[in-house]
N, CA, C and O atoms as CSV, one atom per row, in Angstrom:
chain,resi,resn,atom,element,x,y,z
A,1,MET,N,N,23.311,-32.301,-23.344
A,1,MET,CA,C,22.618,-33.247,-22.505
A,1,MET,C,C,22.355,-32.665,-21.117
A,1,MET,O,O,21.273,-32.856,-20.561
A,2,ILE,N,N,23.352,-31.944,-20.545
A,2,ILE,CA,C,23.151,-31.357,-19.183
A,2,ILE,C,C,22.107,-30.293,-19.255
A,2,ILE,O,O,21.268,-30.217,-18.357
A,3,ARG,N,N,22.103,-29.467,-20.262
A,3,ARG,CA,C,21.121,-28.430,-20.362
A,3,ARG,C,C,19.700,-28.980,-20.548
A,3,ARG,O,O,18.732,-28.441,-20.010
A,4,HIS,N,N,19.604,-30.055,-21.316
A,4,HIS,CA,C,18.326,-30.682,-21.589
A,4,HIS,C,C,17.739,-31.261,-20.298
A,4,HIS,O,O,16.551,-31.097,-20.022
A,5,THR,N,N,18.586,-31.943,-19.508
A,5,THR,CA,C,18.140,-32.480,-18.208
A,5,THR,C,C,17.824,-31.377,-17.225
A,5,THR,O,O,16.876,-31.501,-16.451
A,6,HIS,N,N,18.588,-30.305,-17.234
A,6,HIS,CA,C,18.292,-29.115,-16.372
A,6,HIS,C,C,16.912,-28.551,-16.647
A,6,HIS,O,O,16.158,-28.272,-15.715
A,7,ILE,N,N,16.579,-28.382,-17.899
A,7,ILE,CA,C,15.254,-27.815,-18.294
A,7,ILE,C,C,14.185,-28.825,-18.024
A,7,ILE,O,O,13.096,-28.442,-17.597
A,8,GLN,N,N,14.443,-30.185,-18.260
A,8,GLN,CA,C,13.469,-31.121,-17.983
A,8,GLN,C,C,13.135,-31.240,-16.525
A,8,GLN,O,O,11.990,-31.554,-16.199
A,9,LEU,N,N,14.073,-31.007,-15.617
A,9,LEU,CA,C,13.844,-30.975,-14.239
A,9,LEU,C,C,13.449,-29.617,-13.672
A,9,LEU,O,O,13.534,-29.397,-12.464
A,10,HIS,N,N,13.017,-28.709,-14.538
A,10,HIS,CA,C,12.441,-27.354,-14.152
A,10,HIS,C,C,13.483,-26.597,-13.416
A,10,HIS,O,O,13.206,-26.081,-12.333
A,11,HIS,N,N,14.752,-26.495,-13.977
A,11,HIS,CA,C,15.791,-25.626,-13.502
A,11,HIS,C,C,16.215,-25.929,-12.084
A,11,HIS,O,O,16.416,-25.005,-11.297
A,12,LEU,N,N,16.357,-27.179,-11.737
A,12,LEU,CA,C,16.909,-27.529,-10.380
A,12,LEU,C,C,18.394,-27.384,-10.385
A,12,LEU,O,O,19.005,-27.120,-11.421
A,13,GLY,N,N,18.977,-27.555,-9.228
A,13,GLY,CA,C,20.421,-27.291,-9.078
A,13,GLY,C,C,21.304,-28.335,-9.659
A,13,GLY,O,O,20.856,-29.319,-10.246
A,14,VAL,N,N,22.625,-28.090,-9.476
A,14,VAL,CA,C,23.682,-28.982,-10.095
A,14,VAL,C,C,23.595,-30.357,-9.514
A,14,VAL,O,O,23.695,-31.342,-10.247
A,15,ARG,N,N,23.411,-30.461,-8.216
A,15,ARG,CA,C,23.413,-31.854,-7.562
A,15,ARG,C,C,22.281,-32.727,-8.112
A,15,ARG,O,O,22.480,-33.904,-8.410
A,16,VAL,N,N,21.098,-32.134,-8.241
A,16,VAL,CA,C,19.974,-32.860,-8.731
A,16,VAL,C,C,20.119,-33.256,-10.176
A,16,VAL,O,O,19.785,-34.379,-10.552
A,17,VAL,N,N,20.632,-32.313,-11.021
A,17,VAL,CA,C,20.846,-32.593,-12.415
A,17,VAL,C,C,21.820,-33.667,-12.642
A,17,VAL,O,O,21.606,-34.547,-13.476
A,18,LEU,N,N,22.967,-33.618,-11.868
A,18,LEU,CA,C,24.052,-34.667,-12.037
A,18,LEU,C,C,23.557,-35.951,-11.485
A,18,LEU,O,O,23.901,-36.995,-12.038
A,19,SER,N,N,22.785,-35.972,-10.453
A,19,SER,CA,C,22.257,-37.221,-9.873
A,19,SER,C,C,21.325,-37.904,-10.924
A,19,SER,O,O,21.375,-39.121,-11.098
A,20,GLN,N,N,20.514,-37.136,-11.587
A,20,GLN,CA,C,19.644,-37.695,-12.654
A,20,GLN,C,C,20.428,-38.207,-13.804
A,20,GLN,O,O,20.148,-39.282,-14.335
A,21,LEU,N,N,21.456,-37.414,-14.217
A,21,LEU,CA,C,22.259,-37.847,-15.374
A,21,LEU,C,C,23.068,-39.132,-15.013
A,21,LEU,O,O,23.303,-39.965,-15.888
A,22,ARG,N,N,23.457,-39.282,-13.840
A,22,ARG,CA,C,24.339,-40.408,-13.409
A,22,ARG,C,C,23.566,-41.754,-13.385
A,22,ARG,O,O,24.184,-42.804,-13.211
A,23,HIS,N,N,22.290,-41.736,-13.549
A,23,HIS,CA,C,21.580,-42.991,-13.622
A,23,HIS,C,C,21.916,-43.683,-14.936
A,23,HIS,O,O,21.849,-44.908,-15.026
A,24,GLU,N,N,22.271,-42.925,-15.934
A,24,GLU,CA,C,22.593,-43.550,-17.231
A,24,GLU,C,C,24.025,-43.248,-17.685
A,24,GLU,O,O,24.662,-44.107,-18.294
A,25,PHE,N,N,24.554,-42.021,-17.396
A,25,PHE,CA,C,25.830,-41.590,-17.890
A,25,PHE,C,C,26.714,-41.082,-16.772
A,25,PHE,O,O,26.231,-40.597,-15.748
A,26,TRP,N,N,28.014,-41.198,-16.978
A,26,TRP,CA,C,28.973,-40.538,-16.011
A,26,TRP,C,C,29.766,-39.557,-16.904
A,26,TRP,O,O,30.537,-39.959,-17.775
A,27,ILE,N,N,29.545,-38.284,-16.654
A,27,ILE,CA,C,30.195,-37.226,-17.451
A,27,ILE,C,C,31.375,-36.775,-16.660
A,27,ILE,O,O,31.248,-36.365,-15.507
A,28,ILE,N,N,32.535,-36.850,-17.279
A,28,ILE,CA,C,33.761,-36.506,-16.657
A,28,ILE,C,C,33.809,-34.967,-16.492
A,28,ILE,O,O,33.457,-34.236,-17.418
A,29,ARG,N,N,34.242,-34.486,-15.322
A,29,ARG,CA,C,34.298,-33.084,-14.986
A,29,ARG,C,C,32.965,-32.364,-15.282
A,29,ARG,O,O,32.972,-31.273,-15.852
A,30,ALA,N,N,31.847,-32.955,-14.907
A,30,ALA,CA,C,30.511,-32.322,-15.186
A,30,ALA,C,C,30.255,-31.074,-14.380
A,30,ALA,O,O,29.564,-30.169,-14.848
A,31,ARG,N,N,30.808,-31.001,-13.150
A,31,ARG,CA,C,30.656,-29.887,-12.333
A,31,ARG,C,C,31.412,-28.647,-12.899
A,31,ARG,O,O,31.066,-27.516,-12.560
A,32,GLN,N,N,32.381,-28.848,-13.708
A,32,GLN,CA,C,33.156,-27.772,-14.243
A,32,GLN,C,C,32.547,-27.158,-15.473
A,32,GLN,O,O,32.928,-26.061,-15.880
A,33,ILE,N,N,31.581,-27.871,-16.081
A,33,ILE,CA,C,30.972,-27.292,-17.272
A,33,ILE,C,C,29.960,-26.240,-16.870
A,33,ILE,O,O,29.115,-26.466,-16.003
A,34,LYS,N,N,30.057,-25.090,-17.512
A,34,LYS,CA,C,29.298,-23.917,-17.051
A,34,LYS,C,C,27.924,-23.773,-17.786
A,34,LYS,O,O,27.491,-22.659,-18.080
A,35,VAL,N,N,27.281,-24.871,-18.059
A,35,VAL,CA,C,26.016,-24.887,-18.677
A,35,VAL,C,C,24.933,-24.239,-17.750
A,35,VAL,O,O,24.134,-23.402,-18.169
A,36,LEU,N,N,24.965,-24.678,-16.492
A,36,LEU,CA,C,23.928,-24.189,-15.599
A,36,LEU,C,C,24.106,-22.710,-15.202
A,36,LEU,O,O,23.151,-22.006,-14.873
A,37,ARG,N,N,25.367,-22.285,-15.249
A,37,ARG,CA,C,25.655,-20.855,-14.941
A,37,ARG,C,C,25.135,-19.905,-15.984
A,37,ARG,O,O,24.824,-18.746,-15.709
A,38,SER,N,N,25.043,-20.449,-17.247
A,38,SER,CA,C,24.580,-19.534,-18.334
A,38,SER,C,C,23.074,-19.616,-18.563
A,38,SER,O,O,22.553,-19.076,-19.539
A,39,CYS,N,N,22.392,-20.290,-17.665
A,39,CYS,CA,C,20.920,-20.456,-17.815
A,39,CYS,C,C,20.258,-19.119,-17.374
A,39,CYS,O,O,20.410,-18.693,-16.230
A,40,LEU,N,N,19.555,-18.501,-18.265
A,40,LEU,CA,C,18.939,-17.132,-17.999
A,40,LEU,C,C,17.842,-17.212,-16.928
A,40,LEU,O,O,17.854,-16.374,-16.026
A,41,PRO,N,N,16.904,-18.153,-16.964
A,41,PRO,CA,C,15.877,-18.194,-15.908
A,41,PRO,C,C,16.490,-18.440,-14.560
A,41,PRO,O,O,15.980,-17.915,-13.571
A,42,CYS,N,N,17.570,-19.218,-14.455
A,42,CYS,CA,C,18.223,-19.464,-13.145
A,42,CYS,C,C,18.956,-18.183,-12.703
A,42,CYS,O,O,18.983,-17.892,-11.507
A,43,LYS,N,N,19.529,-17.439,-13.595
A,43,LYS,CA,C,20.169,-16.149,-13.244
A,43,LYS,C,C,19.148,-15.179,-12.700
A,43,LYS,O,O,19.394,-14.505,-11.700
A,44,ILE,N,N,17.990,-15.102,-13.361
A,44,ILE,CA,C,16.996,-14.113,-12.898
A,44,ILE,C,C,16.424,-14.557,-11.508
A,44,ILE,O,O,16.190,-13.729,-10.627
A,45,ALA,N,N,16.221,-15.832,-11.358
A,45,ALA,CA,C,15.663,-16.285,-10.064
A,45,ALA,C,C,16.695,-16.171,-8.917
A,45,ALA,O,O,16.295,-16.057,-7.758
A,46,SER,N,N,17.984,-16.200,-9.206
A,46,SER,CA,C,18.958,-16.139,-8.092
A,46,SER,C,C,19.371,-14.681,-7.765
A,46,SER,O,O,20.077,-14.453,-6.783
A,47,LYS,N,N,18.959,-13.745,-8.539
A,47,LYS,CA,C,19.305,-12.328,-8.255
A,47,LYS,C,C,18.625,-11.891,-6.908
A,47,LYS,O,O,17.524,-12.314,-6.553
A,48,ALA,N,N,19.382,-11.011,-6.203
A,48,ALA,CA,C,18.860,-10.448,-4.957
A,48,ALA,C,C,17.736,-9.477,-5.308
A,48,ALA,O,O,17.859,-8.668,-6.228
A,49,ARG,N,N,16.615,-9.574,-4.542
A,49,ARG,CA,C,15.529,-8.685,-4.713
A,49,ARG,C,C,15.869,-7.304,-4.159
A,49,ARG,O,O,16.664,-7.191,-3.226
A,50,GLY,N,N,15.274,-6.255,-4.726
A,50,GLY,CA,C,15.450,-4.911,-4.123
A,50,GLY,C,C,14.684,-4.825,-2.826
A,50,GLY,O,O,13.589,-5.374,-2.700
A,51,GLN,N,N,15.261,-4.134,-1.861
A,51,GLN,CA,C,14.575,-3.945,-0.591
A,51,GLN,C,C,13.904,-2.539,-0.554
A,51,GLN,O,O,14.490,-1.531,-0.950
A,52,VAL,N,N,12.724,-2.534,-0.088
A,52,VAL,CA,C,11.967,-1.248,-0.025
A,52,VAL,C,C,12.222,-0.649,1.335
A,52,VAL,O,O,11.999,-1.307,2.352
A,53,VAL,N,N,12.665,0.533,1.374
A,53,VAL,CA,C,12.965,1.223,2.642
A,53,VAL,C,C,11.752,2.167,2.874
A,53,VAL,O,O,11.473,3.102,2.123
A,54,GLU,N,N,11.070,1.830,3.978
A,54,GLU,CA,C,9.860,2.632,4.238
A,54,GLU,C,C,10.245,3.976,4.985
A,54,GLU,O,O,11.130,4.020,5.839
A,55,ALA,N,N,9.535,5.009,4.601
A,55,ALA,CA,C,9.735,6.250,5.264
A,55,ALA,C,C,9.304,6.239,6.746
A,55,ALA,O,O,8.355,5.541,7.104
A,56,PRO,N,N,9.967,6.976,7.570
A,56,PRO,CA,C,9.555,7.011,9.014
A,56,PRO,C,C,8.228,7.713,9.134
A,56,PRO,O,O,7.930,8.653,8.397
A,57,LEU,N,N,7.410,7.226,10.104
A,57,LEU,CA,C,6.097,7.843,10.315
A,57,LEU,C,C,6.256,9.150,10.954
A,57,LEU,O,O,7.228,9.363,11.679
A,58,PRO,N,N,5.344,10.061,10.726
A,58,PRO,CA,C,5.352,11.337,11.369
A,58,PRO,C,C,5.166,11.127,12.918
A,58,PRO,O,O,4.571,10.147,13.365
A,59,THR,N,N,5.705,12.095,13.692
A,59,THR,CA,C,5.646,11.973,15.134
A,59,THR,C,C,4.187,11.871,15.629
A,59,THR,O,O,3.900,11.160,16.592
A,60,GLU,N,N,3.273,12.594,14.954
A,60,GLU,CA,C,1.860,12.594,15.435
A,60,GLU,C,C,1.283,11.215,15.348
A,60,GLU,O,O,0.439,10.878,16.177
A,61,ARG,N,N,1.681,10.376,14.390
A,61,ARG,CA,C,1.140,9.049,14.294
A,61,ARG,C,C,1.713,8.078,15.256
A,61,ARG,O,O,1.130,7.022,15.499
A,62,VAL,N,N,2.867,8.414,15.826
A,62,VAL,CA,C,3.571,7.427,16.672
A,62,VAL,C,C,3.239,7.723,18.200
A,62,VAL,O,O,3.063,6.794,18.988
A,63,GLN,N,N,3.166,8.963,18.557
A,63,GLN,CA,C,2.984,9.366,19.977
A,63,GLN,C,C,1.559,9.061,20.417
A,63,GLN,O,O,0.619,9.368,19.684
A,64,PRO,N,N,1.375,8.481,21.560
A,64,PRO,CA,C,-0.004,8.237,22.012
A,64,PRO,C,C,-0.694,9.574,22.318
A,64,PRO,O,O,-0.088,10.471,22.904
A,65,SER,N,N,-1.959,9.695,21.917
A,65,SER,CA,C,-2.723,10.923,22.208
A,65,SER,C,C,-4.216,10.531,22.153
A,65,SER,O,O,-4.588,9.424,21.763
A,66,ALA,N,N,-5.022,11.482,22.557
A,66,ALA,CA,C,-6.498,11.305,22.549
A,66,ALA,C,C,-6.995,11.143,21.082
A,66,ALA,O,O,-6.443,11.731,20.153
A,67,PRO,N,N,-8.008,10.357,20.929
A,67,PRO,CA,C,-8.540,10.264,19.536
A,67,PRO,C,C,-8.993,11.603,18.971
A,67,PRO,O,O,-9.617,12.395,19.676
A,68,PHE,N,N,-8.690,11.854,17.736
A,68,PHE,CA,C,-8.982,13.017,16.954
A,68,PHE,C,C,-8.280,14.291,17.485
A,68,PHE,O,O,-8.698,15.396,17.136
A,69,SER,N,N,-7.249,14.168,18.299
A,69,SER,CA,C,-6.515,15.334,18.650
A,69,SER,C,C,-5.647,15.805,17.486
A,69,SER,O,O,-5.330,16.991,17.397
A,70,VAL,N,N,-5.247,14.870,16.570
A,70,VAL,CA,C,-4.639,15.222,15.320
A,70,VAL,C,C,-5.500,14.646,14.272
A,70,VAL,O,O,-5.704,13.434,14.199
A,71,THR,N,N,-6.039,15.564,13.407
A,71,THR,CA,C,-7.137,15.162,12.495
A,71,THR,C,C,-6.761,15.635,11.046
A,71,THR,O,O,-6.227,16.718,10.809
A,72,GLY,N,N,-7.083,14.750,10.157
A,72,GLY,CA,C,-6.990,15.057,8.684
A,72,GLY,C,C,-8.410,15.109,8.168
A,72,GLY,O,O,-9.262,14.311,8.558
A,73,LEU,N,N,-8.664,16.115,7.232
A,73,LEU,CA,C,-9.940,16.231,6.754
A,73,LEU,C,C,-9.935,16.464,5.222
A,73,LEU,O,O,-8.969,16.958,4.641
A,74,ASP,N,N,-11.143,16.054,4.570
A,74,ASP,CA,C,-11.287,16.233,3.153
A,74,ASP,C,C,-12.741,16.073,2.834
A,74,ASP,O,O,-13.500,15.466,3.590
A,75,PHE,N,N,-13.123,16.623,1.708
A,75,PHE,CA,C,-14.543,16.502,1.211
A,75,PHE,C,C,-14.658,15.368,0.250
A,75,PHE,O,O,-13.733,15.147,-0.532
A,76,ALA,N,N,-15.740,14.632,0.257
A,76,ALA,CA,C,-16.028,13.590,-0.692
A,76,ALA,C,C,-17.439,13.867,-1.362
A,76,ALA,O,O,-18.362,14.313,-0.680
A,77,GLY,N,N,-17.571,13.617,-2.593
A,77,GLY,CA,C,-18.840,13.841,-3.189
A,77,GLY,C,C,-18.670,14.378,-4.588
A,77,GLY,O,O,-17.538,14.404,-5.073
A,78,PRO,N,N,-19.693,14.800,-5.260
A,78,PRO,CA,C,-21.032,15.123,-4.728
A,78,PRO,C,C,-21.909,13.799,-4.710
A,78,PRO,O,O,-21.721,12.869,-5.494
A,79,LEU,N,N,-22.859,13.818,-3.758
A,79,LEU,CA,C,-23.856,12.796,-3.648
A,79,LEU,C,C,-25.186,13.377,-4.004
A,79,LEU,O,O,-25.445,14.541,-3.700
A,80,TYR,N,N,-26.052,12.604,-4.647
A,80,TYR,CA,C,-27.350,13.126,-5.038
A,80,TYR,C,C,-28.404,12.560,-4.017
A,80,TYR,O,O,-28.377,11.369,-3.707
A,81,THR,N,N,-29.234,13.340,-3.555
A,81,THR,CA,C,-30.241,12.948,-2.575
A,81,THR,C,C,-31.422,12.242,-3.296
A,81,THR,O,O,-31.661,12.432,-4.488
A,82,LYS,N,N,-32.135,11.427,-2.510
A,82,LYS,CA,C,-33.179,10.648,-3.060
A,82,LYS,C,C,-34.432,11.476,-3.463
A,82,LYS,O,O,-35.119,11.130,-4.424
A,83,LYS,N,N,-34.715,12.558,-2.726
A,83,LYS,CA,C,-35.884,13.300,-2.954
A,83,LYS,C,C,-35.735,14.253,-4.181
A,83,LYS,O,O,-36.638,14.403,-5.005
A,84,ASP,N,N,-34.504,14.899,-4.241
A,84,ASP,CA,C,-34.339,15.846,-5.329
A,84,ASP,C,C,-32.999,15.486,-6.020
A,84,ASP,O,O,-31.921,15.746,-5.485
A,85,LEU,N,N,-33.100,14.897,-7.188
A,85,LEU,CA,C,-31.859,14.484,-7.871
A,85,LEU,C,C,-30.950,15.562,-8.397
A,85,LEU,O,O,-29.808,15.318,-8.786
A,86,SER,N,N,-31.515,16.816,-8.395
A,86,SER,CA,C,-30.630,17.929,-8.814
A,86,SER,C,C,-29.869,18.521,-7.668
A,86,SER,O,O,-28.913,19.262,-7.894
A,87,ALA,N,N,-30.251,18.226,-6.436
A,87,ALA,CA,C,-29.555,18.752,-5.252
A,87,ALA,C,C,-28.340,17.901,-4.953
A,87,ALA,O,O,-28.410,16.673,-5.003
A,88,LYS,N,N,-27.232,18.542,-4.645
A,88,LYS,CA,C,-26.007,17.813,-4.378
A,88,LYS,C,C,-25.718,17.979,-2.901
A,88,LYS,O,O,-26.031,19.010,-2.305
A,89,SER,N,N,-25.103,16.931,-2.303
A,89,SER,CA,C,-24.619,16.938,-0.993
A,89,SER,C,C,-23.204,16.453,-0.945
A,89,SER,O,O,-22.772,15.780,-1.881
A,90,TYR,N,N,-22.470,16.745,0.063
A,90,TYR,CA,C,-21.063,16.405,0.248
A,90,TYR,C,C,-20.875,15.769,1.612
A,90,TYR,O,O,-21.679,15.971,2.522
A,91,ILE,N,N,-19.797,14.994,1.746
A,91,ILE,CA,C,-19.471,14.409,2.982
A,91,ILE,C,C,-18.070,14.962,3.435
A,91,ILE,O,O,-17.090,14.904,2.692
A,92,LEU,N,N,-18.035,15.478,4.642
A,92,LEU,CA,C,-16.758,15.923,5.190
A,92,LEU,C,C,-16.143,14.718,5.934
A,92,LEU,O,O,-16.692,14.239,6.926
A,93,LEU,N,N,-14.999,14.246,5.431
A,93,LEU,CA,C,-14.327,13.092,6.016
A,93,LEU,C,C,-13.304,13.617,7.057
A,93,LEU,O,O,-12.436,14.410,6.692
A,94,LEU,N,N,-13.378,13.222,8.269
A,94,LEU,CA,C,-12.472,13.605,9.330
A,94,LEU,C,C,-11.764,12.307,9.902
A,94,LEU,O,O,-12.439,11.463,10.491
A,95,THR,N,N,-10.505,12.168,9.739
A,95,THR,CA,C,-9.806,10.957,10.144
A,95,THR,C,C,-8.862,11.293,11.277
A,95,THR,O,O,-8.233,12.352,11.280
A,96,CYS,N,N,-8.762,10.392,12.242
A,96,CYS,CA,C,-7.850,10.507,13.348
A,96,CYS,C,C,-6.548,9.859,12.852
A,96,CYS,O,O,-6.533,8.721,12.383
A,97,THR,N,N,-5.467,10.624,12.973
A,97,THR,CA,C,-4.204,10.074,12.522
A,97,THR,C,C,-3.576,9.047,13.398
A,97,THR,O,O,-2.740,8.255,12.963
A,98,THR,N,N,-3.983,9.063,14.634
A,98,THR,CA,C,-3.328,8.123,15.615
A,98,THR,C,C,-4.103,6.774,15.588
A,98,THR,O,O,-3.486,5.712,15.511
A,99,THR,N,N,-5.365,6.821,15.648
A,99,THR,CA,C,-6.172,5.525,15.714
A,99,THR,C,C,-6.763,5.164,14.410
A,99,THR,O,O,-7.312,4.067,14.303
A,100,ARG,N,N,-6.702,6.024,13.348
A,100,ARG,CA,C,-7.225,5.782,12.033
A,100,ARG,C,C,-8.768,5.628,12.138
A,100,ARG,O,O,-9.369,4.926,11.325
A,101,ALA,N,N,-9.390,6.269,13.114
A,101,ALA,CA,C,-10.849,6.295,13.219
A,101,ALA,C,C,-11.359,7.308,12.188
A,101,ALA,O,O,-10.627,8.198,11.755
A,102,LEU,N,N,-12.649,7.150,11.801
A,102,LEU,CA,C,-13.157,8.023,10.803
A,102,LEU,C,C,-14.507,8.604,11.303
A,102,LEU,O,O,-15.297,7.889,11.920
A,103,HIS,N,N,-14.755,9.870,11.039
A,103,HIS,CA,C,-15.909,10.564,11.432
A,103,HIS,C,C,-16.474,11.146,10.151
A,103,HIS,O,O,-15.697,11.719,9.387
A,104,LEU,N,N,-17.729,11.049,9.860
A,104,LEU,CA,C,-18.387,11.609,8.660
A,104,LEU,C,C,-19.427,12.624,9.063
A,104,LEU,O,O,-20.253,12.393,9.946
A,105,GLU,N,N,-19.359,13.764,8.383
A,105,GLU,CA,C,-20.329,14.842,8.586
A,105,GLU,C,C,-20.937,15.161,7.166
A,105,GLU,O,O,-20.209,15.293,6.181
A,106,LEU,N,N,-22.201,15.268,7.117
A,106,LEU,CA,C,-22.955,15.576,5.887
A,106,LEU,C,C,-23.047,17.123,5.762
A,106,LEU,O,O,-23.360,17.840,6.712
A,107,SER,N,N,-22.766,17.560,4.582
A,107,SER,CA,C,-22.800,18.995,4.257
A,107,SER,C,C,-23.611,19.205,2.962
A,107,SER,O,O,-23.493,18.434,2.009
A,108,SER,N,N,-24.431,20.261,2.955
A,108,SER,CA,C,-25.310,20.481,1.759
A,108,SER,C,C,-24.487,21.074,0.646
A,108,SER,O,O,-24.864,20.867,-0.508
A,109,ASP,N,N,-23.403,21.790,0.865
A,109,ASP,CA,C,-22.503,22.263,-0.144
A,109,ASP,C,C,-21.133,22.466,0.405
A,109,ASP,O,O,-20.905,22.246,1.594
A,110,MET,N,N,-20.148,22.907,-0.479
A,110,MET,CA,C,-18.808,23.058,-0.054
A,110,MET,C,C,-18.397,24.500,0.290
A,110,MET,O,O,-17.229,24.883,0.230
A,111,SER,N,N,-19.371,25.225,0.633
A,111,SER,CA,C,-19.073,26.635,0.987
A,111,SER,C,C,-18.412,26.717,2.372
A,111,SER,O,O,-18.498,25.796,3.185
A,112,VAL,N,N,-17.764,27.833,2.599
A,112,VAL,CA,C,-17.026,28.032,3.893
A,112,VAL,C,C,-18.010,27.942,5.078
A,112,VAL,O,O,-17.668,27.389,6.123
A,113,ASP,N,N,-19.239,28.491,4.912
A,113,ASP,CA,C,-20.213,28.477,6.006
A,113,ASP,C,C,-20.573,27.076,6.343
A,113,ASP,O,O,-20.574,26.710,7.519
A,114,LYS,N,N,-20.873,26.291,5.388
A,114,LYS,CA,C,-21.311,24.899,5.644
A,114,LYS,C,C,-20.148,24.034,6.184
A,114,LYS,O,O,-20.356,23.136,6.999
A,115,PHE,N,N,-18.925,24.326,5.710
A,115,PHE,CA,C,-17.766,23.619,6.238
A,115,PHE,C,C,-17.572,23.996,7.734
A,115,PHE,O,O,-17.307,23.118,8.555
A,116,LEU,N,N,-17.696,25.232,8.069
A,116,LEU,CA,C,-17.533,25.615,9.488
A,116,LEU,C,C,-18.621,25.000,10.359
A,116,LEU,O,O,-18.339,24.579,11.481
A,117,MET,N,N,-19.859,24.937,9.869
A,117,MET,CA,C,-20.886,24.315,10.598
A,117,MET,C,C,-20.652,22.828,10.824
A,117,MET,O,O,-20.880,22.302,11.914
A,118,ALA,N,N,-20.180,22.148,9.743
A,118,ALA,CA,C,-19.866,20.721,9.893
A,118,ALA,C,C,-18.665,20.467,10.862
A,118,ALA,O,O,-18.633,19.484,11.602
A,119,LEU,N,N,-17.692,21.403,10.812
A,119,LEU,CA,C,-16.603,21.297,11.737
A,119,LEU,C,C,-17.014,21.578,13.158
A,119,LEU,O,O,-16.501,20.962,14.092
A,120,ASP,N,N,-17.927,22.494,13.329
A,120,ASP,CA,C,-18.517,22.776,14.630
A,120,ASP,C,C,-19.295,21.549,15.228
A,120,ASP,O,O,-19.202,21.250,16.418
A,121,ARG,N,N,-20.048,20.873,14.350
A,121,ARG,CA,C,-20.704,19.690,14.787
A,121,ARG,C,C,-19.723,18.622,15.174
A,121,ARG,O,O,-19.943,17.918,16.159
A,122,PHE,N,N,-18.690,18.481,14.464
A,122,PHE,CA,C,-17.588,17.485,14.826
A,122,PHE,C,C,-17.015,17.814,16.152
A,122,PHE,O,O,-16.852,16.929,16.992
A,123,VAL,N,N,-16.697,19.077,16.379
A,123,VAL,CA,C,-16.056,19.477,17.642
A,123,VAL,C,C,-17.010,19.290,18.854
A,123,VAL,O,O,-16.581,18.986,19.967
A,124,SER,N,N,-18.281,19.480,18.591
A,124,SER,CA,C,-19.270,19.322,19.694
A,124,SER,C,C,-19.495,17.855,20.059
A,124,SER,O,O,-19.843,17.520,21.191
A,125,ARG,N,N,-19.277,16.970,19.036
A,125,ARG,CA,C,-19.407,15.492,19.291
A,125,ARG,C,C,-18.119,14.898,19.829
A,125,ARG,O,O,-18.150,14.063,20.733
A,126,ARG,N,N,-16.996,15.315,19.289
A,126,ARG,CA,C,-15.721,14.683,19.595
A,126,ARG,C,C,-14.885,15.524,20.538
A,126,ARG,O,O,-15.143,15.544,21.742
A,127,VAL,N,N,-13.893,16.215,20.018
A,127,VAL,CA,C,-12.994,17.052,20.744
A,127,VAL,C,C,-12.373,18.086,19.888
A,127,VAL,O,O,-12.231,17.848,18.689
A,128,LEU,N,N,-11.989,19.218,20.398
A,128,LEU,CA,C,-11.274,20.239,19.561
A,128,LEU,C,C,-9.894,19.716,19.180
A,128,LEU,O,O,-9.040,19.496,20.038
A,129,PRO,N,N,-9.692,19.522,17.887
A,129,PRO,CA,C,-8.380,18.969,17.499
A,129,PRO,C,C,-7.223,19.967,17.770
A,129,PRO,O,O,-7.351,21.186,17.650
A,130,HIS,N,N,-6.079,19.338,18.148
A,130,HIS,CA,C,-4.878,20.102,18.358
A,130,HIS,C,C,-4.234,20.565,17.027
A,130,HIS,O,O,-3.751,21.687,16.879
A,131,THR,N,N,-4.269,19.618,16.085
A,131,THR,CA,C,-3.691,19.851,14.743
A,131,THR,C,C,-4.674,19.369,13.733
A,131,THR,O,O,-5.311,18.333,13.920
A,132,VAL,N,N,-4.811,20.122,12.640
A,132,VAL,CA,C,-5.737,19.701,11.518
A,132,VAL,C,C,-4.980,19.733,10.227
A,132,VAL,O,O,-4.413,20.769,9.882
A,133,TYR,N,N,-4.945,18.629,9.486
A,133,TYR,CA,C,-4.299,18.531,8.223
A,133,TYR,C,C,-5.358,18.554,7.147
A,133,TYR,O,O,-6.408,17.934,7.311
A,134,SER,N,N,-5.112,19.262,6.029
A,134,SER,CA,C,-6.001,19.287,4.902
A,134,SER,C,C,-5.237,19.229,3.615
A,134,SER,O,O,-4.006,19.232,3.617
A,135,ASP,N,N,-5.956,19.176,2.501
A,135,ASP,CA,C,-5.293,19.175,1.169
A,135,ASP,C,C,-5.246,20.543,0.579
A,135,ASP,O,O,-4.969,20.717,-0.608
A,136,ASN,N,N,-5.532,21.568,1.449
A,136,ASN,CA,C,-5.402,23.021,1.035
A,136,ASN,C,C,-6.394,23.271,-0.083
A,136,ASN,O,O,-6.008,23.948,-1.035
A,137,ALA,N,N,-7.633,22.796,-0.070
A,137,ALA,CA,C,-8.564,23.118,-1.097
A,137,ALA,C,C,-9.074,24.531,-0.816
A,137,ALA,O,O,-8.869,25.079,0.267
A,138,THR,N,N,-9.756,25.118,-1.838
A,138,THR,CA,C,-10.223,26.487,-1.724
A,138,THR,C,C,-11.167,26.708,-0.644
A,138,THR,O,O,-11.244,27.820,-0.123
A,139,THR,N,N,-11.929,25.687,-0.246
A,139,THR,CA,C,-12.907,25.829,0.869
A,139,THR,C,C,-12.166,26.003,2.204
A,139,THR,O,O,-12.660,26.710,3.082
A,140,PHE,N,N,-11.033,25.397,2.370
A,140,PHE,CA,C,-10.358,25.455,3.662
A,140,PHE,C,C,-9.588,26.735,3.761
A,140,PHE,O,O,-8.941,26.989,4.776
């Protein structure tokens, strides 16, 4: 009877279940009966959740600095141009690690020459980066 009332009340606690039961019945030593302690959904709900420990941020991300002084870069693509569907283009993504700003440079291919030209355009528009992070692709 206690288990049925507990499930009917959507797994509420001992006080609520006994209060509901006492409208019709008085169960002697009802608090000592371990029906509610053996309820599996209540056990799962009452377990402590695991805490996620976040890794500390790198010092470049925390210290104040000029935008794009610490930069990460990567290529995105290929993109197909509207005039010639067989020609491929790529985007050089440059991200500031401090402000999370994004700078995009268009490159006609992923060769070293085109990469250096795109990096030179970035430096002429922004600033010479103090540190550059990449994914160590063959172009870099």
